[in-house]
C-alpha positions in Angstrom: 107.2 69.0 95.1 107.1 71.7 92.4 103.3 71.3 92.0 102.9 71.5 95.7 105.1 74.6 96.0 103.3 76.3 93.1 99.9 75.8 94.7 101.2 77.2 98.0 102.8 80.1 96.4 99.8 81.0 94.3 97.9 81.3 97.6 100.7 83.5 98.9 100.7 85.8 95.9 97.0 86.4 95.6 96.4 88.7 98.6 99.6 90.6 97.7 98.4 91.2 94.1 94.9 92.2 95.3 96.4 94.6 97.8 98.4 96.1 95.1 95.2 96.7 93.0 93.7 98.6 95.9 96.8 100.7 96.4 96.5 101.9 92.8 98.9 102.3 90.0 101.3 105.3 90.2 100.8 108.2 87.9 102.7 108.3 84.6 106.0 110.0 84.8 109.1 110.4 82.7 111.0 108.0 85.0 110.2 104.4 84.6 111.2 100.9 85.7 113.9 99.8 83.2 115.3 96.4 82.4 119.1 96.2 82.7 121.1 93.4 81.1 124.8 92.5 81.4 125.0 93.8 84.9 127.6 91.2 86.1 127.8 87.8 87.7 124.3 86.3 87.4 124.6 82.5 88.1 120.8 81.9 88.4 119.6 84.0 85.5 117.8 86.7 87.5 116.4 89.7 85.8 117.4 93.2 86.9 115.2 96.2 86.9 116.2 99.7 87.9 114.2 102.8 88.8 116.0 106.1 88.8 113.6 109.0 89.6 113.7 112.2 87.5 115.3 114.1 90.3 118.1 112.1 91.9 119.6 113.2 95.2 123.2 114.4 95.0 124.1 111.4 97.2 121.2 109.0 96.8 120.3 106.1 98.9 119.8 102.7 97.2 116.9 100.4 98.0 116.9 96.7 96.9 113.2 95.8 96.7 112.6 92.0 96.5 109.3 90.6 95.3 107.2 87.7 96.8 106.8 84.2 95.3 104.7 84.2 92.2 105.5 87.9 91.8 107.5 90.0 89.4 109.4 93.3 89.3 106.5 95.0 87.7 104.0 93.6 90.1 105.8 94.8 93.2 106.7 98.1 91.6 103.1 99.0 90.7 101.5 97.1 93.6 102.6 96.5 97.1 105.9 98.5 96.6 104.0 101.5 95.3 104.7 103.7 98.3 108.5 103.0 98.0 108.3 104.3 94.5 106.4 107.4 95.4 108.9 108.1 98.1 111.8 107.7 95.7 110.2 110.4 93.5 110.1 112.6 96.6 113.5 111.9 98.2 115.6 111.0 95.1 116.8 107.6 96.0 117.3 104.7 93.5 115.5 101.3 93.5 116.9 98.0 92.3 114.3 95.4 91.7 115.5 91.8 91.2 113.2 89.4 89.5 113.3 85.6 89.9 112.9 83.7 86.6 112.5 80.1 87.8 109.0 78.7 87.3 107.7 79.4 90.8 109.1 82.9 90.7 110.6 82.4 94.2 114.0 83.4 95.4 116.5 80.8 96.5 117.0 81.1 100.3 117.4 77.3 100.7 120.4 75.8 98.9 123.9 75.7 100.3 125.0 78.1 97.5 122.2 80.5 98.5 123.3 80.6 102.2 126.9 81.5 101.7 128.4 84.9 100.8 129.3 84.9 97.1 128.0 81.3 97.0 126.7 81.4 93.4 122.9 81.6 93.8 120.3 84.4 93.8 122.0 86.5 96.4 125.2 86.6 94.3 123.2 87.9 91.3 121.5 90.5 93.5 124.8 91.8 94.8 126.0 92.2 91.2 123.0 94.4 90.6 124.0 96.5 93.6 127.6 96.8 92.4 126.4 97.8 88.9 124.3 100.6 90.3 127.0 101.9 92.6 129.4 102.1 89.7 127.1 104.3 87.7 125.5 106.5 90.4 126.9 108.5 93.3 125.2 106.1 95.8 125.7 106.9 99.5 127.4 103.7 100.8 126.0 104.3 104.3 122.4 104.1 102.9 122.2 100.9 101.0 119.1 99.1 102.3 116.9 96.1 101.4 113.3 95.3 101.9 111.0 92.4 100.7 107.7 90.7 101.1 107.3 86.9 101.8 110.0 85.2 99.7 111.5 88.7 99.4 111.4 89.0 103.1 113.3 85.7 103.5 115.8 87.0 100.9 116.0 90.3 102.9 117.1 88.4 106.0 119.7 86.4 103.9 121.2 89.4 102.2 121.5 91.3 105.5 123.3 88.3 107.1 125.6 87.6 104.1 126.5 91.2 103.3 126.4 93.1 106.6 129.2 95.3 105.3 127.1 96.5 102.4 123.6 96.9 103.9 123.0 99.5 106.6 119.3 98.5 107.3 116.6 96.1 106.3 112.8 95.7 106.5 111.2 92.3 106.1 107.5 91.7 105.8 106.3 88.1 106.7 109.7 86.4 106.6 111.7 83.8 108.5 115.2 83.9 110.0 118.2 83.8 107.8 119.0 80.1 107.2 115.6 78.8 108.4 114.6 77.6 105.0 117.8 75.7 104.4 117.5 72.4 102.5 120.0 69.8 101.2 117.9 68.0 98.7 117.6 70.7 96.0 114.1 71.7 97.2 113.4 75.4 97.8 110.6 74.7 100.3 111.2 73.8 104.0 107.9 72.8 105.6 109.3 72.7 109.1 110.4 76.3 108.9 107.3 77.5 107.1 105.1 75.8 109.8 106.9 77.7 112.6 108.3 74.5 114.0 112.0 75.3 113.7 112.7 76.8 117.2 116.3 77.6 118.2 118.1 79.7 120.8 119.2 83.2 119.9 122.8 82.0 119.9 122.1 79.2 117.5 120.3 81.5 115.1 123.0 84.1 115.4 125.7 81.4 114.7 123.8 80.2 111.7 123.8 83.7 110.2 127.4 84.3 111.1 128.4 81.2 109.3 127.1 82.8 106.0 130.0 85.2 106.2 132.7 83.3 108.0 135.3 85.4 109.8 133.3 88.6 109.7 133.5 90.5 113.0 131.9 93.9 112.1 128.5 95.3 112.8 125.2 93.9 111.4 122.5 95.9 109.9 119.6 97.4 111.7 116.4 95.4 110.9 112.7 95.9 111.0 110.5 92.8 111.2 106.8 92.6 110.4 104.4 89.7 110.9 100.7 88.9 111.2 99.6 86.8 114.1 97.4 84.5 112.0 99.9 83.9 109.2 99.7 80.2 108.3 101.9 80.3 105.2 105.1 81.4 107.1 103.7 80.8 110.5 103.8 83.5 113.2 106.4 81.8 115.5 109.0 82.7 112.8 108.6 86.3 113.9 109.9 85.5 117.3 112.8 83.5 115.9 113.8 86.4 113.7 113.9 88.7 116.7 116.1 86.1 118.5 118.5 86.0 115.6 118.9 89.8 115.0 119.1 90.7 118.7 121.9 88.1 119.0 123.7 89.4 115.9 123.6 92.9 117.3 124.5 91.9 120.8 121.2 92.9 122.4 118.9 91.6 125.0 115.6 90.0 123.8 113.8 92.2 126.3 112.4 95.2 124.5 113.7 98.7 125.4 110.3 100.1 124.4 106.8 98.9 123.5 103.9 100.8 122.0 100.9 100.6 119.7 101.0 102.8 116.6 97.7 101.3 115.6 95.2 99.4 117.8 96.0 96.0 116.3 99.8 96.6 116.2 102.4 95.9 118.8 105.7 97.6 118.1 108.8 96.6 120.1 112.2 98.2 119.9 115.5 96.6 121.0 118.8 98.4 121.6 117.3 101.9 121.7 114.0 103.6 121.6 114.3 105.8 118.5 112.6 105.5 115.1 115.7 103.9 113.8 116.2 101.3 116.6 118.7 98.6 116.1 116.0 96.0 115.9 112.3 96.8 115.6 109.4 94.3 115.5 105.8 95.0 114.5 103.3 92.2 115.3 99.8 92.8 113.8 96.9 91.0 115.5 94.4 89.1 113.3 96.3 89.5 110.0 97.5 86.6 107.9 100.0 86.4 105.1 99.1 89.6 103.3 101.7 92.2 104.4 102.4 95.0 103.7 99.1 96.7 103.9 98.2 100.3 103.1 100.3 102.9 104.9 102.8 100.4 106.5 105.6 101.3 104.1 105.7 104.8 105.5 107.0 103.3 108.7 109.6 101.2 106.8 110.7 104.2 104.7 111.5 106.1 107.9 113.1 103.1 109.6 115.4 102.6 106.6 116.4 106.2 106.5 115.1 106.7 103.0 113.3 109.9 103.9 116.5 111.5 105.3 114.7 112.4 108.6 114.4 110.9 112.0 110.6 110.8 112.1 108.3 108.9 109.8 107.2 110.7 106.6 104.8 111.3 105.0 102.1 110.0 107.3 103.1 108.4 110.7 103.5 110.6 113.7 106.7 110.4 115.9 106.7 107.6 118.4 105.8 108.5 122.0 108.5 108.9 124.5 109.5 105.7 126.3 108.7 107.3 129.6 105.0 106.9 128.6 103.3 103.8 130.0 101.8 102.0 127.0 99.9 98.7 127.5 102.1 96.2 125.7 100.7 93.5 123.5 102.4 90.2 122.3 106.0 90.4 121.5 108.0 87.2 121.4 110.8 88.4 123.5 111.3 87.1 127.1 111.5 83.4 127.6 109.9 81.8 130.7 113.4 81.6 132.3 114.3 85.2 131.7 114.7 87.5 134.7 112.3 90.4 134.7 112.9 93.9 136.0 111.6 94.5 139.5 107.8 94.7 139.4 105.1 95.7 141.8 104.1 93.3 144.4 100.6 91.9 143.8 97.7 93.4 145.8 95.7 90.4 147.0 92.0 90.2 146.1 92.1 93.2 143.7 88.5 92.9 142.5 86.8 91.4 139.4 88.6 90.4 136.2 88.0 89.0 132.8 90.4 87.0 130.6 90.0 86.2 126.9 92.3 83.7 125.2 93.1 83.3 121.5 95.0 80.2 120.3 96.9 79.8 117.0 97.9 76.1 116.7 99.9 74.1 114.1 101.0 70.4 114.1 102.6 70.1 117.6 102.9 73.8 118.5 100.8 76.8 119.4 100.8 80.4 120.5 98.3 81.8 122.9 97.4 85.4 123.5 95.7 86.4 126.7 93.9 89.7 127.3 93.5 90.5 131.0 90.9 93.1 131.9 90.3 94.7 135.3 86.5 94.8 135.5 86.5 96.0 139.2 86.3 99.5 140.6 89.7 99.5 142.2 93.1 99.6 140.5 95.3 96.5 140.5 98.9 97.2 141.6 100.8 94.1 140.5 99.1 91.0 139.3 99.5 87.2 139.3 97.4 85.2 136.8 97.0 81.5 137.6 95.7 78.9 135.2 96.1 75.2 134.3 97.5 74.2 130.9 95.7 71.3 129.2 97.5 68.0 129.4 100.5 67.7 127.1 101.1 71.4 126.7 104.5 72.9 127.7 105.5 76.5 127.5 108.7 77.2 125.5 108.6 81.0 125.5 106.5 83.9 126.5 106.1 87.7 126.3 104.9 90.5 128.6 104.9 88.2 131.7 107.1 85.5 133.4 105.7 82.0 133.5 106.4 79.3 136.1 106.3 76.4 135.9 106.1 75.6 132.2 103.4 73.0 132.4 100.5 72.0 134.7 99.3 74.8 137.0 101.1 77.9 135.7 101.4 81.3 137.2 102.1 84.3 135.0 103.4 87.4 136.8 103.5 90.9 135.5 106.6 92.7 134.2 107.7 96.1 135.5 105.9 98.0 132.8 102.5 96.4 132.9 101.8 95.7 136.6 99.3 98.5 137.1 95.7 98.0 135.8 93.2 100.9 136.3 89.5 100.0 136.5 88.5 99.0 132.9 92.1 98.7 131.7 93.5 95.7 129.9 96.9 94.2 129.2 97.9 91.5 126.8 100.3 88.7 127.4 101.1 85.5 125.7 103.2 82.4 125.3 104.4 79.8 122.8 104.0 76.1 123.7 104.3 72.6 122.4 101.4 70.2 122.6 100.8 66.5 122.1 97.4 66.8 120.4 95.4 69.0 122.8 95.8 72.6 121.6 92.9 73.9 123.7 93.0 76.9 126.0 92.8 76.9 129.8 89.3 76.5 131.2 89.6 78.9 134.1 91.8 81.8 135.4 92.3 83.6 138.7 93.9 87.0 139.1 95.5 87.6 142.5 93.3 84.8 143.8 90.0 86.1 142.5 88.2 84.0 139.9 88.0 85.8 136.5 85.2 85.5 134.0 86.2 84.0 130.6 85.3 85.9 127.5 
């Protein structure tokens, strides 16, 4: 098992290290990443590193930055976490960087001890680092936040679930829901979870997180979740499961309050409110695998976490458009096939020509399918109904940006209230998650409001 895990994690670490090389090493400065020993209860022998910028804010925020499998404190500090460090120099916040010392350099998010508040594993040691820093610096207790990549993203979810009274916000890049990686045999790898095959209801995920801090009835942190649609290391369905968990923990609907596209391949969904610091925010990136974060993405995380002290992203992203705008949403694993949509336009029959392109991402006995619907006619479509037949053995288990009925055989997908109008040449993207019994193919044909579409 250790050899298998090491091989997998080497593949995970490589794109992160390479990305760090392209980001560049930060300029030399008086402040530096410093090793701290004797910081408190450390049952799994983690290393603690601390970065205190030359100019510390009078009431600094505190960021816990958690590295990926196969990584180290220095690698994330000088590589993928570089923008967090530059922002610390600018805004005066402090960074704690835990470092795993076991051979795989992964954090424990699997054992019973790891998945219980003060349980005696890695999360216990990390919280000792937080306490050490708070005792020595005038940290703002309302701005203690956590962020991580891959294994660090999984730990981000766990810390936010176990210590919701400490962390105000979190940002996780390519992670899984808190508790998804649970094991009982001492292994730190859960293949069912990593493969995106562990599917639960929002209530079940929420209950699993609540069990990590039994009896707690207070608020849970705001959280930002990032995932690439072609991630095969921690498969993309985990993104939807994370959203289920955190909307449930925060008492929110799984239907986004707002959807937009900060970049052409991104779909950003916000839950609870539409601000830069929404209660839950998800960013799905089309065509990207297990290599987040990429250049420029941390600026959005810095703003979401409140590390810049403003309400708009700094230094680079522009403020989000008003929710009154009418963006063309792309995949977001929110509504299920059984969810009740807002009122939507009635389809206009025979609304001209159309084109549909389908992209399938399959694993073992599951898949996700993204559909791009384009109005190739000369007249606008006001309300649409897309019909297609699923290959034998496929059953839809969840969907986004449309309602689906029935869940197998000949299926009809109907627009939501926000994406029912398609001007000539306009497109909208919808999608679904399904199980299969061996045939992971895409539908052979589509009709839009009764008109046959070309298939791209």
